[in-house]
C-alpha positions in Angstrom: 12.7 -38.9 -82.6 14.8 -39.7 -80.1 18.7 -39.4 -80.1 21.2 -42.0 -79.8 23.7 -42.1 -77.3 26.9 -41.3 -77.6 30.1 -42.8 -76.4 31.9 -41.5 -73.9 35.7 -41.1 -75.6 37.8 -38.0 -76.5 37.0 -36.8 -80.3 39.8 -37.2 -82.3 39.1 -34.8 -85.1 40.2 -31.0 -84.1 37.1 -29.6 -85.7 34.4 -31.7 -84.7 36.0 -31.1 -81.2 36.1 -27.9 -81.0 32.4 -27.8 -82.4 31.1 -30.2 -79.8 32.9 -27.9 -77.2 30.8 -24.9 -77.9 28.1 -26.6 -78.4 28.6 -28.1 -74.8 30.0 -25.5 -72.9 26.9 -23.2 -74.2 24.7 -26.0 -72.8 26.6 -25.8 -69.4 26.8 -22.5 -69.5 22.2 -22.3 -70.0 22.3 -24.6 -66.7 23.9 -22.3 -64.7 22.0 -19.4 -65.5 18.8 -21.4 -64.9 20.1 -22.7 -61.7 20.9 -18.6 -60.8 17.8 -17.3 -61.5 15.0 -20.6 -60.2 17.1 -21.5 -57.3 18.4 -18.4 -56.3 21.9 -20.1 -56.5 26.2 -18.5 -56.6 27.3 -20.3 -59.4 30.8 -19.8 -61.0 32.4 -21.7 -63.8 35.5 -21.2 -64.9 37.2 -23.3 -68.0 39.8 -23.4 -70.3 39.9 -24.8 -73.7 42.3 -27.0 -75.3 43.6 -23.9 -76.5 44.2 -22.5 -73.3 41.7 -20.0 -73.6 39.4 -18.6 -71.1 35.8 -19.2 -70.8 33.7 -18.4 -67.5 30.1 -18.3 -66.1 29.3 -15.9 -62.9 26.3 -15.8 -61.4 24.9 -12.0 -61.3 26.0 -9.6 -58.0 29.0 -12.1 -57.4 32.5 -12.2 -58.2 34.8 -15.2 -58.8 37.1 -14.5 -55.8 33.7 -14.5 -53.5 32.6 -17.6 -54.7 36.5 -19.4 -53.8 36.1 -17.5 -51.1 33.2 -19.1 -49.7 34.3 -22.3 -50.6 37.3 -21.7 -48.5 35.2 -20.9 -45.8 33.0 -24.0 -46.0 36.1 -26.2 -46.9 38.6 -24.9 -44.6 40.5 -25.1 -47.5 43.1 -22.2 -48.2 43.8 -21.5 -51.5 45.5 -18.3 -51.6 48.0 -19.2 -49.1 50.3 -22.0 -51.4 50.1 -19.1 -54.1 50.7 -16.3 -51.3 53.6 -18.1 -49.7 55.0 -18.9 -53.7 55.1 -15.0 -53.7 56.5 -14.2 -50.9 59.1 -16.7 -51.3 59.9 -15.1 -55.3 60.1 -11.4 -53.2 62.6 -12.6 -50.8 64.7 -14.0 -53.6 64.5 -11.2 -55.8 65.0 -9.0 -52.9 68.2 -10.7 -52.0 69.5 -10.9 -55.4 69.1 -7.1 -55.7 71.5 -6.4 -52.6 74.0 -8.9 -53.8 73.8 -6.3 -57.3 73.6 -3.5 -55.1 76.8 -4.7 -53.4 78.8 -5.4 -56.3 78.2 -2.0 -57.4 78.9 -0.4 -54.5 82.2 -2.4 -54.8 83.1 -1.3 -58.2 83.0 2.4 -57.0 85.4 2.0 -54.8 82.5 1.5 -51.7 82.6 -1.6 -49.2 85.5 -2.9 -50.0 86.4 -3.4 -45.8 84.2 -6.9 -45.8 86.2 -8.5 -48.8 88.6 -10.9 -48.2 91.8 -11.1 -49.9 90.4 -13.4 -52.7 87.3 -11.3 -53.3 89.6 -8.4 -53.3 92.1 -10.4 -56.6 88.9 -11.1 -58.1 87.6 -7.6 -58.3 90.7 -6.0 -59.4 91.1 -8.8 -62.0 87.2 -8.0 -63.0 88.2 -4.5 -63.1 91.5 -4.4 -65.1 89.9 -6.8 -68.1 87.2 -3.9 -67.6 89.7 -1.0 -68.2 91.5 -3.3 -71.1 87.9 -4.0 -72.8 87.7 0.1 -72.0 91.4 1.2 -73.8 90.7 -1.0 -76.9 87.4 0.4 -77.1 89.0 4.0 -76.9 92.0 3.1 -79.5 89.5 2.0 -81.7 87.3 4.7 -82.2 90.3 7.2 -81.9 91.6 5.1 -84.9 88.6 5.6 -86.9 88.3 9.4 -85.5 91.9 9.9 -87.4 90.8 8.4 -90.6 88.3 10.3 -90.8 89.9 13.4 -89.9 92.8 12.2 -92.6 90.0 11.3 -95.3 88.9 14.8 -94.8 92.1 17.0 -95.4 92.4 14.5 -98.3 89.6 16.1 -100.0 89.8 19.3 -98.7 93.9 19.5 -99.9 92.2 18.4 -103.4 89.1 21.3 -103.1 92.0 23.9 -102.3 94.4 22.9 -105.4 91.5 22.8 -107.3 90.9 26.3 -106.2 93.8 27.7 -106.8 94.4 26.0 -110.1 91.3 27.4 -111.2 92.2 30.9 -109.9 95.2 30.4 -111.6 94.3 29.8 -114.8 91.2 32.2 -115.1 93.9 34.6 -114.3 95.9 33.4 -117.1 93.4 33.6 -119.5 92.7 37.2 -119.0 96.1 38.3 -119.9 95.8 36.6 -122.9 
């Protein structure tokens, strides 16, 4: 019995779409394997499902990179250079950011101040004054907390001292009687 021809369009039902994807992927990989065995072809298939899950088929004794390099050689297309250029640009930006941050750190430590103009020096001075103000506020808050803790300890220890004295006095008093 022959199967009916289906219309090629997007399957709306998610479950049916996933089942169809899985079956057709397996069929495609089976055909790729047959091509590899029967014709000694080098095949690489890279697929991503709608949920971005990677599925790939690679002929035995080869890698996807080898296939892509061969493709570049044959078709005179450089797949890696655009990626390499983006990586180099990102590296350049990160190095520049790193250089600027190191310079700022040195300036805050009092080094490299000769390179700054008067406006930059004023800005740096203002930043440092604000930082000192925050440090002082934090220090006074910490000291206040320590004072409160010490007061509570002293109050508690003086109560125990009075209690010990009273206990001793009462024990002496009752002994005499």
